[in-house]
Each structure stands twice: as C-alpha cells, then as structure tokens.
C-alpha positions as CSV (number, residue, x, y, z in Angstrom):
1,X,33.6,47.0,-20.8
2,X,37.1,46.5,-22.2
3,X,39.6,44.8,-20.0
4,X,43.3,44.5,-20.6
5,X,45.2,41.5,-19.2
6,X,49.0,41.5,-18.8
7,X,51.7,40.0,-16.7
8,X,51.9,41.8,-13.3
9,X,54.9,43.9,-12.7
10,X,56.6,44.8,-9.4
11,X,54.9,48.2,-9.5
12,X,51.5,46.4,-9.7
13,X,51.9,44.4,-6.5
14,X,50.8,46.9,-3.9
15,X,47.5,47.4,-5.8
16,X,47.2,43.7,-6.4
17,X,47.6,42.8,-2.7
18,X,45.0,45.5,-1.8
19,X,42.6,44.2,-4.5
20,X,43.0,40.6,-3.2
21,X,42.3,41.7,0.3
22,X,39.2,43.6,-0.7
23,X,37.9,40.8,-3.0
24,X,38.1,38.3,-0.2
25,X,36.8,40.5,2.7
26,X,33.3,39.0,2.6
27,X,34.0,35.6,1.0
28,X,32.3,32.8,3.0
29,X,35.3,30.3,3.1
30,X,38.1,32.9,3.4
31,X,40.5,33.4,6.3
32,X,41.2,36.9,4.9
33,X,44.9,36.1,4.4
34,X,44.9,35.6,0.6
35,X,46.7,38.9,0.0
36,X,49.5,37.6,2.3
37,X,49.6,34.4,0.4
38,X,50.2,36.3,-2.9
39,X,53.1,38.2,-1.3
40,X,54.6,35.0,0.0
41,X,54.2,33.1,-3.3
42,X,56.1,35.9,-5.1
43,X,59.1,35.2,-2.9
44,X,59.0,31.4,-3.7
45,X,61.9,30.2,-5.8
46,X,59.4,28.5,-8.1
47,X,57.4,31.7,-8.7
48,X,56.6,32.1,-12.5
49,X,56.1,35.8,-13.3
50,X,54.3,34.9,-16.6
51,X,51.5,33.2,-14.5
52,X,50.9,36.3,-12.3
53,X,48.3,38.2,-14.4
54,X,46.3,41.3,-13.7
55,X,43.3,42.8,-15.5
56,X,43.0,46.5,-15.9
57,X,40.1,48.7,-17.0
58,X,40.2,51.4,-19.6
59,X,41.6,53.9,-17.0
60,X,44.4,51.5,-16.1
61,X,43.0,50.6,-12.7
62,X,43.8,47.0,-11.6
63,X,40.4,45.3,-11.3
64,X,41.3,41.6,-11.2
65,X,44.2,39.2,-10.5
66,X,45.0,35.5,-11.0
67,X,48.0,33.5,-9.9
68,X,49.0,30.0,-10.9
69,X,51.7,28.4,-8.8
70,X,53.8,25.3,-9.2
71,X,52.6,22.2,-7.4
72,X,53.5,18.6,-7.6
73,X,51.1,15.8,-8.6
74,X,52.9,12.5,-8.2
75,X,56.2,13.2,-10.0
76,X,54.8,15.9,-12.3
77,X,55.0,19.7,-12.0
78,X,51.5,21.2,-12.5
79,X,49.8,24.3,-11.4
80,X,47.4,25.5,-8.7
81,X,45.1,28.4,-9.5
82,X,44.9,30.5,-6.3
83,X,43.9,33.1,-5.9
84,X,41.5,34.5,-8.5
85,X,40.3,37.9,-7.3
86,X,38.1,40.6,-8.8
87,X,37.1,43.9,-7.2
88,X,33.5,43.5,-6.0
89,X,32.1,46.2,-8.3
90,X,33.5,44.3,-11.3
91,X,32.4,40.8,-10.3
92,X,29.9,39.0,-12.5
93,X,31.1,40.9,-15.6
94,X,33.5,38.3,-17.0
95,X,36.8,39.6,-15.6
96,X,37.5,36.4,-13.6
97,X,36.7,34.2,-16.6
98,X,38.9,36.3,-18.9
99,X,41.8,36.1,-16.4
100,X,41.5,32.3,-16.0
101,X,41.2,31.6,-19.7
102,X,44.3,33.8,-20.4
103,X,46.2,32.0,-17.6
104,X,45.3,28.6,-19.2
105,X,46.7,29.8,-22.5
106,X,50.0,30.9,-20.9
107,X,50.2,27.8,-18.7
108,X,49.8,25.5,-21.8
109,X,52.5,27.5,-23.7
110,X,54.8,26.9,-20.8
111,X,54.2,23.1,-21.0
112,X,52.0,22.5,-18.0
113,X,49.2,20.0,-18.4
114,X,46.7,20.8,-15.6
115,X,45.4,23.7,-13.6
116,X,44.1,22.5,-10.2
117,X,42.0,24.4,-7.6
118,X,39.8,24.2,-4.6
119,X,36.6,26.2,-5.2
120,X,32.9,26.5,-5.9
121,X,31.9,24.0,-8.6
122,X,28.9,26.2,-9.6
123,X,31.4,28.7,-10.9
124,X,34.4,26.7,-12.1
125,X,32.5,23.9,-13.9
126,X,31.3,26.6,-16.3
127,X,34.9,27.2,-17.2
128,X,35.5,23.5,-17.9
129,X,36.9,22.4,-14.5
130,X,36.0,18.9,-13.4
131,X,36.4,16.7,-10.3
132,X,40.2,16.3,-10.0
133,X,39.7,12.6,-8.9
134,X,38.5,11.9,-12.5
135,X,42.1,12.5,-13.6
136,X,43.8,10.6,-10.7
137,X,44.5,13.8,-8.9
138,X,44.0,13.5,-5.1
139,X,43.6,16.4,-2.6
140,X,46.0,16.5,0.3
141,X,43.1,17.6,2.6
142,X,39.7,16.3,3.4
143,X,37.2,18.2,1.1
144,X,34.1,17.1,-0.8
145,X,35.2,15.7,-4.2
146,X,33.1,18.3,-6.1
147,X,35.2,21.2,-4.7
148,X,38.6,19.9,-5.6
149,X,38.8,20.4,-9.4
150,X,41.2,20.2,-12.3
151,X,41.3,21.6,-15.8
152,X,43.2,19.6,-18.4
153,X,45.1,22.0,-20.7
154,X,45.3,19.3,-23.4
155,X,42.7,17.1,-25.1
156,X,42.9,14.3,-24.6
157,X,44.1,14.9,-21.0
158,X,47.7,13.8,-20.3
159,X,47.9,10.8,-17.8
160,X,48.6,11.8,-14.3
161,X,48.1,10.4,-10.8
162,X,49.0,11.4,-7.3
163,X,48.4,13.5,-4.2
164,X,48.9,17.2,-4.7
165,X,51.8,18.7,-2.9
166,X,51.4,22.5,-2.5
167,X,54.3,24.9,-1.8
168,X,54.8,25.6,1.9
169,X,53.3,29.1,1.5
170,X,49.9,27.5,1.3
171,X,50.3,26.1,4.8
172,X,49.1,22.6,3.8
C-alpha cells in the first residue's frame, strides 16, 4: 500500500475530525473527545500547521492523522504528540509509524528537541520512545513512568529538565 503524507489543509479538517472520532471509538483509555481536542488545538495561537499531518491512500482518502503541539518543559518549548489516529481498517499497516517518523523530521527541521507523549509503551518503544523521566521530563499527572515517554530528536539528546505544561486545550 502506498501512502502519501502531507500537511493538513483547512479542507482536510472535517474528514480529519471524523477520522479521529472513528479511530478512538473503541480505544480502551479514550474519553472519545480526541476529535474535539484536534479542533480546539487548531484554534490555539501556538498551533503549528506544519506539524498537523495527514496520510492519504492512493485514492486520496484521509486514512491517518498526527498532530504535534507546543508544550513547555521547564523553560523550553517542546512538542506533545497527540493525537495519532488511523482508520481501523488501516491499523497495523505502518500508517501510524510513517506519520510519526515524518512528524519527527518536520519537528527537528523546526528546531524542536523532543516529542513527548502519553501512550502504550508496547507500541511507542518500537519507534524509539523512552521513559521521559530518563531525560528529566516530568509528567504533570500521576501515570506509570512507562507510559509517559519522550523521543529525543537529536543524538546525543539535548539537556532538558522540568514538568510538562500542556496548552489549556488538553484540560490538564
């Protein structure tokens, strides 16, 4: 299967929000509001269009989406990966991985040092994510260390330390 990744456009967002809603419908740790979060984050003054990416199949259907949003870690601007969403019938085929790796490349080109997320270590560790605490990055909420992860965009990783501060749209 060929997939094509590009920056999401205003015309893509109705389909993206529907895709995100469908992708999280049966997710075990979802409150089923991720599509609303996407809409709110697009309105944030710190929204970075280049980090709002969608994947399309050969027919031009949007089959996946990833968004990286600005967060603060200590006194540094970094990024939170949330959400990553793939239509159920395309899951397990590398769409999410392709979106995340492309997003990392764009984030690094924009000068960011880390991508940070809350998620399943069984999936994200395969993509190089590690416990965020290893880098001095602290979660603002009580979660098991293994689920709060960071991906350094540079090797060796840049020095960083602090509690993550999410935009208000995250409700943290």
